[in-house]
N, C-alpha and C positions, 0 to 999 in steps of 0.2 A: 868290605868296609863302606863302599858307596851305598849298598842296599840298607845297611844299618843306619846310615846317616839320613836316608830318605824316610825310613820308618819313624825315627825320633822327631822328625820335623812335623809330622802330622798332628800330634797333640799340641805342639806349639801354635800351629796355624789355627786350630780350633779354639785355643785359649785367646788368641788375638781377636777372633770373631766375637767371642763372648764379651770380651772387654769392650769392643767397639759397640756392641748392642747395649751394654750397660751405660756407656757414655752417651749414646743417642737418647735412651729413655730418660736419663737424668736431666737432659737439657730441656725437656718439655715443661713449660711453665705451669704451675698449679692453677686450678680454677679458683675464682673468688666470687663471693656473693655478699650482699649487705641487705639488711631489712629496712623498710621504709613504712612509716605510718602515713597512709594516704587517705584516711577517713576525713570527710569534710566536716569541720567543726561547726559550720553554719547549719548543718543538718543535725549533728550530734557529735559531741566529743567522745572519742574512744581511745583507750590506752592499749598499746600493744606491749604485753609483758614478757613474752617468750616466743621464739621462733625456732622451728626445727626444719632443717633441709639437708638431705643427703648425708645424714649421720652427724651433722654439725648443729650445735645449739647456739643461738644468739640471745643473750640475756637483755632484758629491757629494764625499766619500762621506757617506751618511746611515746612521747606526747604528740599532740597534733602537729603534723608536718615534719617530725624529727626522723632521722635515719641513723643507723648504726655504722660503726667502722667496718670496712670489708674484712671478711674472714675466709680462710682457705676451706674449700669444699671439694668433694670428689667430682671428677668429670662425669657428665651424664645428664639425663633428663628425669625429673621427678616433680611431684607436687611439693609445695611448701605449706607448712602448718603453723598456726600461731594460737596463743592464748590471749584473749582480749577482755577488756572490761568496758561495757557500754556505759556511757555517761561519766567516765573517769576523766579528770583534768589534772594537769601537772600541779603538784602540791597536795592532792587528795591522798588519804591513806590507802594503802593497797587493799583491795577487796579480799574477802575470805575465800571466794571461789571465782574462777574465770571460765569464760565460754570459749569453745574451740571453733576455729574457722580454718578453711583450707583454700589455697589459691584456686581460682576458677579453672585455670589451665595448667598443664605441666610446664615447668620452667627448665630451660636448657642452660647448663653451666659449661662454659668453654674457657680456654686459657687466653683469649684475646681481650677480655674485658671483665670487670666486676659486674655481675648480673644483679639487678635490683629485685628484691622480693617485696613487692608492693602489696599491702593489705588495705583495702578500701571497700565501700559498699558495692562498687562495680567490679572489683578484682577478686573478691573472696566470697566463699560460700560457707554458711553455717546453719544453725537452727532456724534462722530468720531469713527472709527474702525469698525471691523466686529466681531460679530453682533453689530449694533448700538442700543442704547436705542430709542424707538419710540417717536415720537413727542408728542403724547397724554400722555404717561407715564412721559415724561420729564416735561411737563407742570403741571401735577398733583402732581409730587414730589416737584416741586418748590413751588407750592401753599401750600402744606401740611407741608413741613419740613423747608422751608426757606421763610416764608411769608413776613418778613420785610427786606429781603436782595435784593441787586441789582443783580438778576440772568439774564443772557443773554437769549434772546429768542432763541428757538431751531434753527430757520433758520439763526440767526445772529452769531452763533458760527463758528469761522473759524478753520477748522481742520489743525493742524500743520503738517509741512513736517518733518518727523523724519529722523535723520541721522542714516544710517545703514552701516554695513560692506560691503554691496553690491557695494557701490560706489567705495570703495577701490579695491574690487575684479574686477570690470569692468575695472578700470585703469590698474590693473596688467595684465588682459587679453589682453588689447590693446597693452601694452608694449611688451608682449610675442609674439603677432601676428606680430608686427613690426620687432622684432628680428628674427622671423622665416622667414619673407620675405627677410631680409638681408642675412640669412644663405642660403636660396634657390637660391639667385642670385649669391652666391659665386662660385658654380660649373660652372655656365655659364661663369663667368669671367675667371675661370681657363682654360676653354676650349678655350676662346678667346686668352688668353695668349699663350696657346700651339700652336694655329693656327699661331700666329704671329711669334713664334720661328721657326715653320716649314717653313713659308714663307721666313724667313731670311736665313735659311739653303739652301733652293732651290735657292735663289738668289746667295748665295755664290758658289753653285755647277755650276750654269750657268756661272758665271764669270770665274771659273777655266777651264771650257770647252772651253770657248772662248780663253783663254790664251794658252791652249794646241794647238788649231788650228792655232794660230798665230805663235807659235814656229815651228810647222811642216812646215808651208809655208816658 
């Protein structure tokens, strides 16, 4: 009877271990992530319309500086992808097609915080910029992550002209050069004025000499 009792306790011990393992795994907090539009509106307004990360989709649109609510994602490391519209501002109608961009680096999702998925000119790669996302990678990402969306073809994406501080600096430089030219001309003008005064003085001296000669005669 004792032997039979020991044999029947083995399955029970195994069941307790399984239950303990399930309890431990269920206590792990899920990873979270949120999307953020980090594009600089002073350079160009860009709308972030849809984000895909580790099997989870975050719907937009997100205007300049906006961020989404956190969503649950799978633990791990992966790139984040987004569909964006260059030149789009809040209140504008949704464009017919969207350009695809990818995070510059893989993003790690852990259970200790909600990880930001930031898309900006510095943090994302697409058809535009250096380095640019390759045509094959662009097409593969569009097919895998946004199969039902109107994604622009790689060659059809028009790269925007960004407004930068360089334009203002160039204008300032040109203005400075003009002022410098005016300042350079000033000494010459002064010399000309001095010469004119000297000529006038000589003319006066000549007149006085002629008068003296007339008096002597």
